[in-house]
N, C-alpha and C positions, 0 to 999 in steps of 0.2 A: 431538285434542280442543280446542272452544275454550274461550277463557280465561273466557266466561260461566258456560260449564259446568262448569269447574272448581272455581268461586267459587259456583255455586248449587244442585251436585247432590252429594249424596253419593258416595266412592269404596269399593269394595270394600276389604274388610282383613284381615290375619291376627294372630292372639294374638302377643304381643310378650312372650319371657322377661324379666322384670325384671333389669336388670344391677345390679351392686355398685355403692354408692354410696361417693365417697371425694372427697379434697380436690382431686383433679386430675379432668381432663374425660376421662369414658371414651364413646367414640362407638360405637354399635352398631347394626349392620344394622336398618333401621326396618320390620319385617316388620310393624309396626302401619300402615303407611302403603300405601296401595292399590296393587294390582299396576302393573308397569312398562308404558308406554307399547310398543306396539305397533313395534319400531325399524323395519320396512319401511314405517311408516305414512310419507306424504309430509310434509316438513317442514312447519311453519305456525307463523306469529308469532300466539302465544297471547295477544292481546289484543283487549280489547272496544271498543275505540275509536269503529269504526263503529259500534255496537250501542247504541241509547238503551238512557238509564238506566231498567230496570224500575220500576214502582211497586210499592213493598215491603209486605207484609202490615204489620197494626196490631201482630200480635204474630209475634215471629221464631219460625220452625218450626226445633225441634231436630232434629239428623241422630243416628242412634242412635250411642251412644258406644262404640266400642272400648276394649279395656284400656288404662289410662294407663300411662305409663313412671313413674318416683318424680320426686318432684319435684329441680330440678337447678339451682344457681347457678352458672352457667359464667363463669370468670374472662376477660373479653375482654383482649385485648391491643393493640386498636386500634379507631378510629370508621369507620364507612365511608366516609364524607364528607371525612375529611382524607387520605386515603392520595392517595399521588401518584408518579410517577415515581422519586423518592428514596426510593422505598420498595421498589421492584422487587428482587427477591431473597428479601428476609423472608418468614420465616413468620409468619402473624397468625392470631388467632382474633376472628371477629366475631362479633356477635347482633344480630338484627334482623327485621324484618317483608319476607316474600317480595311484593316490589310489582309484578315484570313474570316473565313465563314464557314461554319460547320453545323448540321445539326446531328444530334445521336440521342437516342433514349428519351424522346418528348423532350428534350432541352436544346437551346440554340445556343452555340458559343460563337465570340469572335474574337479576334486580336485587334487591338485599337494602337493607334501607332501616332507618336507627337516625335520631337526631334531627338527627345532623349531615350527612346528605345519602342517597344512594344508592350502590353500587358494582355493576359485574357480576360474576358468579360465574360461570365454565364446568366443565365436566367432563371427566375423562378415563378415559373407559368401560373401557379396556383396564388401565388402571394404579391405578384406583381404580373397579372395579364397583359397591362398595356406597355409594361416596359418589354415583356415577352414576345408580342406582337411586332412591336415596332424595330427588334432586332431581327424577328425573323424573315422582315420583309427589306432587309438593305441589301445593300449591293456593293460592290468593294469600291474603296474610295471617296464613299461616302464621308462628309463632314460632321462629326456628331459629336453632343456634350452628353456624359454618362455619369449619373450620379449613384452611390452605392457604396458597400461596406467591404472593406478588404477582409479576405478569408482565407484560410490555409487549402490549400488544395489536398485531396484525397494524396494519401501516401503512393498508391499505384497510378497517380493522374500528375506526379511531379515532371516537370520537363525541364531535365539540366542542359538544356542546349539555349535556355532562355536565360537571360538576366534574372527575370521575376518570373522564374517558373514555379517557384515554391507556393506563388500565391496567385489568387484571382479576385475579380470584383465581383459581386452580386449586384448586379445592376436593378437597383429600384425605380427610378426614373430615366428616362432618355429622350433626347431632343435632336431631331437632323436640323444641323446649322446650313448644309447647303447638299443637296443631292447632285448626283453624275447625271447629266442631261445629255452625254454625247456617248457614242460608242469609244472605248478607249484604245487607242492605236497597239498598246502591249500591257501587259500587268506588272505593276509595281512589285508585288510578291514575290512571283516568280521570274522576272526580269533577271536578277541575279544570274541563275542556272542558264537563262536563254540569250545574254548577255552576247555569246560569240555569234549567235543565230541573228541577231536584229542589227540591222543595217545601223551605221552610225549617221546616218542622214536623218533616220526617223528619229533617233536619239535626241539629235541637236533641234527637229524640227519640234517636237515635243518636249523641249528642255524641260520646261516645270516641272512636267510627270517624270522626266528621267532622274532629276535632282532631287526625286522622292527616295529615291532607291539608297538603302542605308550605306553602300559602298561611297557612292557619290557625297551624299551626308557626310561621310568619315572624311573622304578628300578634299571637301571644302572646310570641314571645322580642322585638319589636319593644318592648312594653309592659313588659316586664322591663327593657330598657335605659334607657326612658325613665326609669322610677322610678329605675334604680341612679344614672343621670346627675343627678337633681333632687335625691338625696338627698346625693351625694359634694359637689354644688355648694355647696348650703346650707349643709352643715355643715363643710366642708373651707375653704371661700371666706369665709363670712360667720359661720360660728360659731353657726348653728341648733342646738338641741336637740331631739328628736322625743320629743313627751309624750303618751300615750296619753290619750285622755278617753272618759269611761262611756258606753256603748251603751244602759244600763238609765237613764233620766233622768225627767223630766217634760215634760209638752206645754208649748210654746212656739207663739206665733203667728208662723209663718214664711212663710205663704202657700200650705200644703198641707195635705191632712189627714195627720193621724198616724198611725202604728202603733202599737196599744195592745198592752202586755202586761199580762196581770191578775197579780196576787200571790197567791199560795197563803198566804204568812207575814200578810200586811195584806188579810183580805178585804174586798172591794169598792171594793179601791182599783186604779189600775193605772200601769206605767212606760208612757212612750212612745219610740220607738226613734227618736234625732235624726236630725233632717231636717238639722242641720250642728252640728259644736263651737262654735258661735258663743257663747254666753254663758260655758262653759268656759275656752275662749282667752282670753276678755276678763280673767276672772279669774287666768288663769295671768298676764298682765300686772301685775295688781295686786299678785300674789305676788313679784313682784321678777323673772321669769324673761325677759330682754329680749328675746330672738327664739325664737318657738316656730315648730316645724312638724308636719305628722302626715300618713300619707298615711292618710285616714279613710274609712270606711265610713259612708254618711249612707242615709236612706229616704224615700222619700214617698209616700203614696197617693195618687196622680193618675193621670188618664189618660195611657198611652202614646203614643208616636209612636216615629219612627225614630231619634232621637238623645235617648231617653228609659229610665229604665229605674226601678224602684220600688227597687230597692238599687243604688247607683252610688257611685264612689270619687273623693274629691276629694283635690288637695294642700292643705291648708288651714295658712296661715301668719299669724303676729300679730307685730307688732313694736312696742316700745314707744320714745319719745322718736325718733319717725321722722317727719320734715317730709312733705308730698305729694310733692314733686320727688324726696325721695330715694327715695322708696315706689316711683314711677313706675321711677327710673332701674335698681334692683336688679331689680324684676321685666324690663324691657326686658332687662336683661344676663342674666338665668336664660332667658328664651325664645329670646333669639338663640343662647345658647350649646347649646340642646336642639335648635334647627332646622339651625344649622352641624355638630354631630357626629351626629346621627340622618339627616339628609337632604342636608347637604351646602351648605345652602342660607345663603346670609350677607343677613340682614335688616340695615335700616338701623340705624345706630348710635342715632337718635334716634326713636322712631316716631310720625308724624304725630298730630295730635289733633283731635278734632270736639267741639263742645260738643253737647248731648243737642238744643237747639234748632236750631243748624247740621244733625244727622244728620237729623233729622225733617221740616225745611224742604227740603233738597237731596235726600234720598233716601226720605224718607219710612218710615224703619227706624232704630231704636238701634243696628243691627249691620250699617251699610252694607259691600256690598262693592263694592269702588271698581278692582276689575280692568277693571270698563268705564264710558264716561262719562256715560253716559244720567241727567239730572239733573232733576229735578221744579221746574215754574214756577208762581209762583202768580200767577193773572191776574184776580183779583177785582176789581181795581181798574178793571181795560180793561171788563169788563160790568157796571158799577156802575149804568150807566142802560139796560142790555139789556132788550127788549122780549120777548126770549126768555122763555117764563113759567118753565120749569125753573129758568133762572137766577136770573130776578128773585125766586122764591120763596125760594131758598136763600139768597141774600143777604139777605134781607128778615128773615129769621127768624133770622140769625146765622152761617150757615154760609160756607164758602169754595168757591173754584174754583181748581182746579189741573189742570195738563196736563202730558202725557208727550211729546215728540217723538220719533218712533220714523225712524231716519234711512233712507229709500229704503222706507219700509213702505207707501206707497199702493198698489205694484204688489204686494208681498209678501202683503198682507192684502187681499181681495175685499172688498166690500160686503156681502156674503152670510156671510162668516167673523166681519165685524165685526157683524152682527146676529144670529147665531146659531151661528155656530162658537165654536172652542177658546178664542180669546182673548177672547170675548164670555163665556164658561163661566168663564173666569178671574175677571173683575168680579162676576159674579154669585157666585161660592164666597165671593170676598170680602166679600160683603155689600151691593155696589153692586144699586140698582134697575134700571140699564141702562148702556150704554155709549156715550155721546155722541161722535161724531168727525169730524174734518176732514181731508181731504186737498189738499195741493198741488199745484195743475198747473205743468208746466213752464213756463208763462207767466206763474206767480204768483197765478192765481186761485184759488179755493177750491171744494170739494165736501162737502157734508155733508148734514145733516138740515134742509131747505128753509126752516124756521122759524129755526133758528139762523145759517144763514147770509145769511138776509135780513135779519138785525136788524146786521147788521155794514155801515159806509160804507167805503169805500174807506183813510180814513185810519184808522178801526178796525183795517181788515184788515192793514195795514201797521206799527201797532203792534204789533197780536198776532204777528204773525209774528216781527217783531224780536225780541220778550221770549222769543218759544218759539226762536231762531237757527233758525227753519226754512227750509229749501231746497226748491226745486221736486223733487218725488217722495215727501217727506216726508209721515208719518202723524201726526195729533195726536190724542193720548188724553184724554178728561175724565173728570174726577170731581169729584162735586161733594156737599155735606152738611156736616155735622159735620167740623172737622179730623182727629178721630180715624178716622173712619171713609174719609175722603179717602184719607189717608195710607196706609191700611192696603191700600186699592184699587191704589193706583198702584205701593206697593212690590210688590204680588203680580205686575203686570202688568210693571213694570221686569224683574223676575228672569225670567217667564215670557218674554219679548221676547228678552231677550239669549240665553237657552240655544235659541229657537228660530232666531235670526238669527245663532247660532255669533258672537257680540260677545265670549264671555270669552275673555282670554288665559290660557290654562292655566299657562303659563310665569312670570306673574308671582303673586308673592305679597304681596298686600294685608291688611298688618297696621296697626291703629291703636287707638288708646284715643279711648272717647266717655267725656266727664268733665259735669260739673255737671247732673246728674239734677234732677230736681224730688223735693221730698224726699215729696211726696205726690201722690197721684193719686185721683178721686172715684170711688167705686163707686154707679152709679146704683143699681143693683139694691137696696142696702142704705142707700143713702143716707146716707153718712158715707166722711172720708178713710180713706184706708190707705197704708201705706208703700209707697214703690215698691220698694224694696229690701227694706229692715227696719228695725225701729223705734228701733234703736241707732245707726244714721246719723247722725253729726254733720252739724248744719247751715253754710252757709257763714257765717261770722262776720257778714258784710255784712248778712244777710238773718235777724239774730236776733230783730229786734221784730218780725216779721210771719212767725212760723214756720210758717204753714199756705200759704204762697206761696214758702218759701224754697227756695233750690237746695241740694243735697245734695253732700258732699265725697265723691262717689262717682265711682268709675272702672269702667271694663269694656274689657277684652281681645278684641279682634274681628278674626278672622283670615278672609279670604275671605268675609264674610257670615256667620261663625259665630260667636256668642260663646265665647270659650275660658274665659276668666276673668272675675272681678266683686270688687270690695272696696270699702272706704271706710275712712277716719278716724272713728274713734267717738268717741259721745259720753262724756266720762269726770267729768261732773258731774252730781251727782244731781236738782239742780234742773230742768236741761236736759231730765233723759232724764224727768220726770215729767212737765213739758209736753208731751212729745214723744209721751207714751203717753196722753195726755189729748185731744190731737187726733184719734190713730185709735182714740178710744170706750172708752178703757179707764180706769175710774175709778181714784182713789189707795186705795181698799178693795183692788178687784181686782188693781190693779199689786202692793200689798203681798203679795197672797196668791201671784200666779203670779211675780213676779219681787225678791221681797222679799229675798232672799239677792246679788241684781245690787245692788239701790240700797245694800243696807248694804255691799256691797264697796267703791261707789264714793264711802262716805264715808270710808271707811279709808285714803284717801290714793291713789287711781286717778292713774295717770300718764296724761299724754296716749298715744294710741295707735291703731295701724290695721292694716289685713290685707286679704288678698285670698284667694281659691279658687279655683283651676282644676279644669274638670271633666275629670278623667285619661280617662274613658272617651271623652268626645267628642273631646281633644286627640290621643290615640293613634289614634282612627278618622280624623281629618284628615293625620295623619303616614304612616299606613298606605295611605291613598287608598280604605280602605273606606267602604261604602256605610250601613254600618247599624253602630252601638256594638256589636252583638250578636256581630258579625264580629272586635272585639277584647278580648271577655269570654269567660272558660272556661266559664263555665256560666251565661249568660244567662234573663232570663226571656222570655215570649212578650208578643206583644201584649196577650194578656187576662192579663199579670201572674202567669202559670203558668210552673212549672218542668217542661218535657216529658219531661224525664230522670225526674226522682224522682218526678214526678206529684204536685206540692206547690202550691198548700194541699191539704189532705186532711182527712176527716176522723178525730176522734181519739176513742179511748175514751172511754165514759161517764163512767168513773171519774175520769179526767183532770178533765173537766170538774165534776164533782162535789168534786173536791177545790179546785177553782180559786171554788168556789160560782157557780158559771155555770150556766145554762140555755139550751137551742136550742128555738127554737119548732118 
């Protein structure tokens, strides 16, 4: 019988006499199990690897339940994945799940899996017929206890792909602790190969089954190791204290919508779930706790993407009396230790730094991936007197012209692709209205939009190609318009081209600081300034006389083009904090109502302080080589902010709403 059939279809069963319960393990003939396989049936490997993963039903179909044995808690004496040739001859009791099952030459073999790994179990039909029959009749994912002796495998049966491939367990007694009574939506054993074929919503709906997969087990264990390492380093090396901050708090402006919780005790009022512990950790500094950290749960009601969740986890830190250089060094040491011990990667002793202005000018992004060398060039001055109308109008309205030179791109991208292909679509998705381009010929000539090429004389062409560091065969892509939109377009094209042309060296590790962010950015929609990070970030003292254009003492850590952490030194004087709040449109009265407790604390002797927060989910995703943070979170939400497993959010009993003085439409 094939593995698929054993997994998805019920087998016949007999009633089982209830065994006596005792403190020791009693093994009984599993007459509850299906009838033994026909021993004359040709040997077959009961695996479903060549069979595509079936599309599961929305609701699992339950198999009729045979009489169940009593509950048993078997004292195991070893773990499946930790046995080795050193254990040969030992009698062991193992517990776990049936991972693979095959019949060969009158013998039945299975792989037993627990959290530590798997080991092969074989039967001895003449010496232990009951154990042989029990193993014969098992289905995948049965929970079983196996008692037997560790022995070496025959030389021709050694499996070098298994950690325990040199040994096996000769089963003497077998007990089914729990049977599989439903049709499984997918096979755990073959799910690694079929992962790309399985819909993520199916994996999330049956998350308990999905988490049994070795890759998911590895991801969650890696997350545990990262958190454990961070805790030990911060506490044992630097004397940090872990302090919990409230989950039920009040709404603060941190850039996203709050999740609100109505109060039953105070009708008509609401708590807000914290977007971060920002204000509480600052008040801990005022309270005299020198070094605080927390593995903090945070909540933001915002549109989701691959690396975002409505509830997420941060490593949150705050330090008093710590200058900028000491802050950066401590965090470099922390991340260097994490990468060394988790991935064996030795990061540089001092991380490179880019100012925000440099990063945007050279890469069009404040989180640049520097594993490849494509840099942007501003060519506005070269086209200052251009007759090409698009460029002239752009410069006349205060815009800029920047380019991205793609090595050997002239032949790689046809004119058709540049006018309506994938690369053109990337530019349009970024908000560009078109994609002007030039190709450089082997003789140094150029090809492109006739109106553009005809506007350049030979001197301008040479100046332009020199600015772009362009060589024969290169492709030059243009973006024109406001600086923000131009950088957005070329940043997207830069990353797209790097992947398309395989320019990224995956063996490199690009980690750097981006510093000197602007304090504020202009919100065109609301016609006001808003804080680029948050309104509690300290301005650079050199810019204190013009806060609206000031640089912030803020810093982001970027790894391979992904922001993994960000922080700043904080405002610790009330008068400066009030001025910053006024610039972002918060009146003194509103500031007192929303942040009176913080302003009051700043007047009570607040020390100079600063901090940082790391996106733990995102960091672990990168360390694990996963493509989504949902693969490193045990029970994540979907892209529509729902829990597929528990089917939340859900409607609630009307009485609960009445208790909260709430009504629904």
